[in-house]
N, C-alpha and C positions, 0 to 999 in steps of 0.2 A: 630409591636411587642407589645404583651398583657401582662397585668401583672394583677394577682390576688391581690385584695384589702386585706390590713389586718386590721382584726377586733379589736375593741379595743382600748385603748391608746389615745382617744379623748382628754382628758383634758391635756396629755402630750405633745401632738401635738400643743395644742391651746398654752400652756404655752411656749413651745419652741419659737413660734412665737413672744410672747410677750416679751420673754427674749432678742429677736434680736432688739427690741425696745428699751429696756434698754441698750443693747449694743451699739446702735447708739448715744442715746440721753440721756444717764444716768449721763453723766459728769457735770461738773460746767460752762463749756464755753457756750458762746452765741450760741443760734441755729442758723444753716445757714438757709437762706431764698434762695428760688429758684432763685429770681433775682439774689442774689447775687453769686450763682453757674452760672448764665447764664453770667454774666457780667464777672467775674474774674477767672472762670474755664472754660473758652469758648472752650478751644481745646478739653477738657472731653465731654463738651456737644456736640460739632461737630462730635466727634468719636461715641457717642451713637446714634446721628441722622443717620449716615452713616451707621452704622451696624444694626441699628433698621429699617432702609429702611423708615424713616418717617422724612420729614423736620419739625419739631415742636420745635424751640428752649426752649419755656416756659416747655413743656412737658418732654423734654428730661432732663431738669435740675430737674424737680420733681421727675422722674425716678432716676436720679443720686443721689438725696438726699435720696430716698426710699431705694437704694440699698447700701447705705453707702459707695459710691464711687467705687463699683464693676461695671465696665464698661459692663462685660459680662451681668450680670443681669439685670443692667440697660437697656441695648439693647433689652435684652428678654421681660422686662416689655413693651417697647415701642414697639415693633413689636406685641405683643398680643393685645396692645390696637389698633394698626393699623386694626387688622382684624375685629374691631368692626365698622369701619367707612365705610359709603356708597362710592362706585365708581361712582363719578359725570362724569367721562370722561379723557381725554388724553390732555396735553397740545400740544401746535404746536412745531414744531421743531424750533430750535433757534440757530443762529451762535454765536459761541463763540468770534469773532471779537469785537462784540459789548459789551462784559463783562465790567462793570464797575470796573475797575482793583484797587487793592489796593497794589499787588505786582506782579511782573513780570521780570523774569530773563532768561538768556539764558548762559549755559556752553560751547556751540558749538562755539558761535560767541561773541567776544566782543563788536563791535558795531552793533546794531541792529536797524531797523526802530522804533522810538520812544523812543529809549533808554532803558537802564537797570532801573528797579524801584525795588530797595530794599525792601521798604515796611517794615512791622512789622516782625521781625524775630531775634532769638538769634544767627544765624549762624555763623556771624562773632565775636562773643565774646567766652571768655574762660568758661567752664561750672565749675564755683566756686560757692560755697555758699555764697548768699548775706545774711550776718546776720542781716543786718539793717532792713530786712523785719519782723524779729521778734518783733520790737516794731515801725511798719510803721505807720506813722501819716497820718492821712485823709487830714488834711489843705496843710502839706507839699508836699504830694503826688499831690493834686490838683495844687498847685502853679507850680510843676515842668511840669504839663500837660500843664497847661495854658501859660507858658513861651515857650515852644516847640511851642505850636500852633502860638504863636505870632511870633516867629523866623521864622517860615516857610510859614506865611500867605502872604507874597510878592514873593514867589516863583511862577513861572509859573504853571499855573493849568493843570492838566493831560488832554491829548486829549479824546475823548469821545469814540473813537475806536483805536485800535492797530492792525497792520497787523501781520498775523502768520508767524513767524520767518521760518518754514518749507516750506513755499511757495516759498521762494528764490531756495531750491533745486528742489523743484517740477517743477517750470518754467524751470530749467536746464535740465530736464530729469533724475535727480540724484536719484530719489526716486522709489523704486519697487511698482508697482501697487499691491495692496491688493486685493486679491480674497476672496471671502466668503466660508465659509467652509460648505460643505454639501449642500444639497438642501435648498436655503435660502426662507423660505415661506413668507418673509416680516418681520417686526417687532414683534419680540415675546413678550410674556409678562409672565415671570417666575413666577409670582404671581398667575396666572390662568391655565397654562399650565404646565404639567408635562415635564421636560427635558429630550430629548432623544439626543443620541450621534450618529454621530456628530453633536453638537449645534451650530446653526447659530450664527454669531458673536455678533447680538444684545443680545442673551441669555448669551453669555459670558461676554459681557460687563456689564450686569445688575447684573449677579451673582458675579462678582469682585467688582462692586461698593458698594455692601452691604456685601462684605467680611470683616472678622476680621483682623484687621492691622497687628497684631503680625503674625498670619498665612501666610498672605499674603507675609509679609516681609520675612519669614522664606525661602518659596520656591522662592521668587525672588531672594534672597541671594545665595540660593545654586546653581541657574543657573549662577549668575555672577561669582561665585568663580570656576566654573569649571564644575559643574555638569550640562552642558548646554551650548550654544554657544552664550549668549547675554551679550555683553560687552558695555553697553549702555553709550551715552553722551546725556544729557538733550538739546534737541533743543529748547524747551520753557517750562518754568513753570510759571503758571499764578494762581493767587488767586483773586478773586473777586466777584462780584454779577451780575447774570443773570436776565433778565427779564423772566417772566413766561407768555407767550402768549396762550391765551385760546380762543376757538371759541364759541361765545354766541349760544346756542342751541336755543333760541328763533329768534334771529334776523340774525345770520350766519356770523356777523361781528367778527373780532379777536380783542379781547381786552387784556390788559396787567393787570393781577390781582395780581401783586405783584412782588417779586424777590426772589431768593434763593442765599447764598453764596456758592460757588464750588471752588475746587481746580483742576486744569487741567494740565496733565502733557503730553508731546509728545517726546518721547526718540528716540534717533536715534542709530541704532545698528551698528555693523561692515560692512564693505563692503561684498557684496555676489555677487555671479554671477547668473544673471538672464536675461532671455529674450536676452541672446547674449551680454551682455555688464555688467560691474560692476556697482552696485548700492548700495544705502543705503537702509535700511530696517528700517520700523517705528513702534512704538508700542504707544498705546494711552490709558490714564487714565483720568478719571473724577469721582470725588466724591463729597458729601455734606459736607458743611463745610470748615475748614482750616485743612488740614491733608496731607501735602505734603509727608510724607513718604509713606502713602497708595497710593496716586496717582501715585508715581514712581513705587512702585512696582506692582501696576495695570498694568501700561505701559510695564513694564518688561515682565510680565506674558504674557500680550497681545501679545506681540512680539515673546515670546518663543512657545506659542500655534499655531503660524501661519504657522508653517512648515509642512512638511510631516508625515512620521514615527517617533515617539519621542524616542529620545535617553537617556532622562532622565526624572524622575518624574514631573518636572517643565515643561516639554514640552507635557506633556500628558493631553490631554483636560478633560478627564474623572476623572483622578487623581485630577487635581487641582480644578476643580468646585464642586466635591463632598467632598473636605475637607476644603475648605476656609471659610465656613459659620461658624463664631464663635458660634451662637447659637445652630446650630445642633451639631457640636462637643462638646460643654460643656453640651448640655443635654445628650448625650450619654454618656459622662465620668461620669457625675454626677448621673445617673441613676442607676450606681453600688452602690451607698450609700443606695438604696432602699432594701427591704428584698427580697433576693434570697435563701431563706430558702430550698424550695423545691428542686432546682436545684442542690445546694451544699449538701445536705442530699443524694440525689441519688450518687452524686460523692464520697461522703464519703462512702456510703455503697459499691460500687463498689470496691473502694480501698481496705475496710477491707476484701471483699470476696478474691481478689487478694493475700492479704498479708497471708489469711488463708488458701490458696490452698496447699493441701498435697503435699510433695516433692518438694516445691520450694526451689531453692536455697537461701541461707540468703543473698548472694549478688546480687541477681537479681533484677533489677530496673523495677519497674512496670512502 
């Protein structure tokens, strides 16, 4: 879609940008630094990284500051920066059993191999305002944290690997075998290849992994409420750090070049009839950072799109994958703020001609 540039008004446009700076930093409060945002607003930073499709916590924090907390705009800035980076290669596949876990739960089973690891979460507390944060003391906060670490240092350390909970169902033959959709050409790369439908599952998961959390939640919620057939139970939810194995182009050896924090969700859907016996079906979600809502919604949508003929929007592959990208949808929505003088004037002229048509009844609706 092309637009005609508007001439003139350069000074007004420049001043509008400058006033955005005044709006962000013109108060009396101490200016936030990117490292403060990265450490204390880490969930927002994780969301920006996921939707911006670039794992770079420092840059995501900087984008969040520049966007004055607008996660849509921050993700837009980060993804724009991503397009300037050279493509060095692809990491090797990695099994999530080796995740360095900080949180791991199952809602399907009470007792799981390795145990339930609640980790850092407010899930089990009341959502009440904590007015003590208004006058939070650095020293007191540090003391509480140090005391907590001392109280837990004698606990048994977590194992390096946790078995996957859903493997118990797979060993018993209780999970439906997932079939690839369409002609699977291997691993797709949606950043370099235009998506065609039906899209292979690799393209589906990539699109969902960088989708906008709220949009994905809305579609998944519609399915869970009844505009679809998925009523999920969380087989396993993990938050932790995965190594990034990369093949050295000079030596050919695989080396670990770092690690990334991810959230992984595997949801078990209701019983379904398949291959002559009743089994469970599985949906999968994995995204950058700590974002459990997005990972669960992603898993629900993955399961919802796995069927045949869609009976609801959240089961329609093309509908879901073309509407979950927050940057695309935000850009299209906000482009209506740009000048549409020519198109509107043509509509206005047409309406006036209809109104002025001889013999037109007064109560006729154009």
